[in-house]
N, C-alpha and C positions, 0 to 999 in steps of 0.2 A: 465334488462336483468345484470345489476353489482349485486344486488339481486341472478341472478342465477349460475356467478361467484364466491363469496361469499359461497353461499350455496357450492357447489363443492368445492373448497379450503377447508375449514373447510372442510366436512365429510370428505375430503381426510390426511388429519393432524390428527384424530379422528381414520380412519381405518391402518394410521401409525404408532400410539402411542399403538394402539390393538395390532397391531404385534409387534412390539419392546418386548411388555410388555408378548405375548408368548411364542418370543423364547429366552425368559433369566428367568433361574429360580433359587433360591439363596435360599440355606440352612444354619444353618450355629452355628455348631459340638464342641464342647470341646471333644478333641480324650488323650484320659488319656493316652497314648502311644506314644512311636517313631513306625513312616512309611518310607514307602520308596514311591514316587511315585515320575514317570516319572522316572526314574534311580537318585531322589538328597530324600536323606532321613533329613524330618521331626520331627524336634521335635514334643515335647505331646504342646495343646493347646487348645484355642479356634482359628477353624477355617470357611473360608467362599469355598463354592464351590458352585461356577457357569456356569449354562449350558450355552451352545451359540451355539443353535441351528445354526446359518448359519458356523462358525465357524469350530462347528463338538470336536469341543473342551470339556474340563470343566479346570475354574481355580482357584489352588487353593490358595489361600488367609490366611495367619495367619497371629494373631496380633503380630507377635517380629519382624525384622527388615532379611530379607535376605530368608523371607519363603513363596517366591510363585511359582509357577511351575505352568501353560499349558500341559494338561496333553491331550492327540487323546483319542480321543475315537470309540474303533475296531469295537460296533460292539451293538446292542440294546437286550433287556432281551423278554422275552412278562410276559406284566405283570400279565395275564390272569397267568402262572403257577408259578405264583410268590406263596406262602404263608400267603403276609401279603404285596398288592397291592398298598393297601391302605396310607397304612407309607410311612414314608422319613426313609431311613436309608442306614449308610451305610457298607460296606461288607470289611472285610482285610483279605488277600488269611495266613493264620499264617504258614511258612519254617524253625522248625527250633527257631528261638530265633529270629525271622522277618517274619514284617508284611508286610504286601505288599496290600497298594488300589487294588480294584478288581475289587470292581460295585457301585457302587451307583441309590439309589431310589427316586427319587421329587414324594414324595402327589399327586396322579394324572396322574402317567407318567410311562411307561417301563420304567427298568432300560438300565440303558449305564453300562457299560462293556466296563474297563477300561485293565484289563489286562488281562493274558491266563498264569496261572498259570501250568505250568506241574511237576514238584514236586509231589512228595504225600506233604500236605495238609489241613489243619479245616479251616475250618472259623469264624469270631470276628469280630461280628454289634457290630454299635455302632447306637439305637436311638434318632431321633431326637426328644423330645418330638414338640408336635404346637405349 
């Protein structure tokens, strides 16, 4: 009886750990320019972009003090429609001299749409090495 209980507890812990790791992914990227995310202007620098499916947000954490922002996800973008669904990359909408964090593409996932830019804009993409 004790053996069955230990096996059940171990299996529960293993499933919880696997589920938690599947719910969040992190991409680290060097962003070579200032950009806006969730209304906050962030300087160029090294950033971790962490997707949390349970919260439906992306946490952006920079190496400099005060460069943390939590961005809500607007919707998901089908990877099959994207030109490089297996690559991690970050898409910025460029309007004039301003860059807005628009999409995040994590390896093996559908894309995350973070804003909808209504003005005429171009895309600037930061590819993330594996």
